[in-house]
C-alpha positions as CSV (number, residue, x, y, z in Angstrom):
1,M,-11.5,-7.9,-26.9
2,R,-12.6,-11.5,-27.3
3,W,-10.4,-14.4,-26.2
4,S,-10.6,-15.9,-29.7
5,N,-8.8,-12.8,-30.9
6,C,-6.0,-13.0,-28.4
7,R,-2.3,-13.8,-29.0
8,R,-0.8,-17.1,-28.2
9,S,2.5,-17.6,-26.4
10,R,5.1,-20.1,-27.6
11,S,3.6,-22.7,-25.3
12,G,0.2,-22.1,-27.0
13,R,-1.4,-20.3,-24.0
14,R,-3.7,-17.5,-24.9
15,W,-3.1,-14.1,-23.3
16,R,-4.1,-10.4,-23.7
17,H,-3.1,-7.1,-22.2
18,E,-5.7,-5.1,-20.3
19,F,-4.9,-1.6,-21.5
20,G,-7.2,0.0,-18.9
21,H,-4.8,-0.9,-16.1
22,P,-1.3,0.4,-15.4
23,R,1.4,-1.1,-17.6
24,G,-1.2,-3.3,-19.5
25,F,-1.2,-6.3,-17.2
26,M,-1.5,-9.8,-18.8
27,T,-4.6,-11.8,-17.8
28,Y,-5.5,-15.3,-18.7
29,P,-9.0,-16.9,-19.2
30,G,-10.3,-18.3,-15.9
31,K,-7.6,-16.6,-13.9
32,D,-8.8,-16.7,-10.3
33,T,-7.9,-13.5,-8.4
34,S,-10.3,-14.1,-5.5
35,F,-7.4,-15.1,-3.1
36,W,-6.1,-11.5,-3.1
37,Q,-9.5,-9.8,-2.6
38,G,-9.4,-7.8,0.6
39,R,-6.0,-9.2,1.7
40,R,-3.7,-6.7,3.4
41,V,-0.3,-7.0,1.8
42,A,3.0,-5.2,2.4
43,V,5.6,-4.8,-0.2
44,T,9.2,-3.7,0.3
45,G,11.1,-2.4,-2.7
46,A,7.9,-1.2,-4.4
47,T,9.7,1.8,-6.0
48,G,12.0,-0.6,-7.9
49,F,11.2,-2.4,-11.1
50,V,10.2,-5.8,-9.7
51,G,8.6,-4.5,-6.5
52,H,6.5,-2.0,-8.6
53,Q,5.2,-4.9,-10.8
54,V,4.4,-6.9,-7.7
55,A,2.5,-4.0,-6.0
56,M,0.6,-3.1,-9.1
57,Q,-0.5,-6.8,-9.7
58,L,-1.7,-7.0,-6.1
59,V,-3.7,-3.7,-6.5
60,H,-5.1,-5.0,-9.8
61,Q,-6.3,-8.2,-8.1
62,G,-8.0,-6.4,-5.2
63,A,-5.5,-6.4,-2.4
64,A,-5.0,-3.5,0.0
65,V,-1.3,-2.8,-0.5
66,S,1.1,-0.9,1.7
67,A,4.7,-0.2,0.8
68,L,7.8,0.7,2.8
69,V,9.6,3.4,0.8
70,R,12.7,5.5,1.4
71,P,12.2,9.2,2.0
72,T,14.0,10.0,-1.2
73,S,12.0,7.6,-3.4
74,N,9.5,8.8,-6.0
75,R,6.3,7.2,-4.9
76,S,3.7,9.3,-6.8
77,H,2.9,6.4,-9.2
78,L,2.2,4.1,-6.2
79,A,0.0,6.6,-4.4
80,A,-1.9,7.2,-7.6
81,A,-2.7,3.5,-7.8
82,G,-3.9,3.4,-4.2
83,V,-0.9,2.0,-2.5
84,R,-0.4,3.3,1.1
85,C,3.2,4.4,1.3
86,T,5.1,4.5,4.6
87,E,8.5,6.3,4.8
88,G,11.3,4.3,6.4
89,H,14.3,2.1,6.0
90,L,14.8,-1.6,6.1
91,E,17.4,-1.3,8.9
92,D,14.9,0.5,11.1
93,R,12.6,-2.1,12.8
94,A,10.0,0.6,13.9
95,S,9.5,1.7,10.3
96,I,9.0,-1.9,9.2
97,V,6.4,-2.4,11.9
98,R,4.6,0.8,10.8
99,A,4.5,-0.3,7.2
100,C,3.7,-4.0,7.8
101,G,1.5,-3.7,10.9
102,G,-1.8,-5.5,10.3
103,C,-0.8,-7.1,7.1
104,D,-1.5,-10.7,6.2
105,I,1.3,-11.2,3.7
106,L,4.7,-9.6,3.1
107,F,6.6,-9.5,-0.2
108,H,10.2,-8.6,0.5
109,V,11.4,-7.4,-2.9
110,A,13.9,-4.7,-1.8
111,A,17.4,-5.4,-3.0
112,G,20.7,-4.3,-1.6
113,V,23.2,-3.6,-4.3
114,H,26.3,-3.6,-2.1
115,V,25.7,-6.8,-0.1
116,G,29.3,-8.0,-0.3
117,E,30.6,-4.8,1.2
118,D,28.8,-4.9,4.5
119,W,27.5,-8.3,5.6
120,D,25.9,-6.9,8.8
121,L,23.9,-4.4,6.8
122,A,22.7,-7.2,4.5
123,V,21.5,-9.2,7.5
124,R,19.8,-6.2,9.1
125,S,18.0,-5.5,5.8
126,N,16.9,-9.0,5.1
127,V,16.2,-10.7,8.4
128,L,13.1,-9.7,10.4
């Protein structure tokens, strides 16, 4: 597909979907992805909607992605994309170290849905 045939957003910026990649990621002309090439990145919450999008974009841009996932989570789509999955919980510091060890960057995208019920759990899950 040529850029002259691409769609325009309301702001006038041209974009296209790359259908050969998971979920048809949007790319822009001149988009520089070299920053992520070879970077080791950890993502928490990668089995959720936002975390999955973050992990897939990072893989698409050349990063080596590892994810901390719960034992009960479906992670087949992550493994198929080349994401290294480590079982564990956010409350367990040892599993965080296993998942994030050696990483350059951490995206903490996991969300607690009952934060107001247990303040201590919210702190343990979000403060490293």
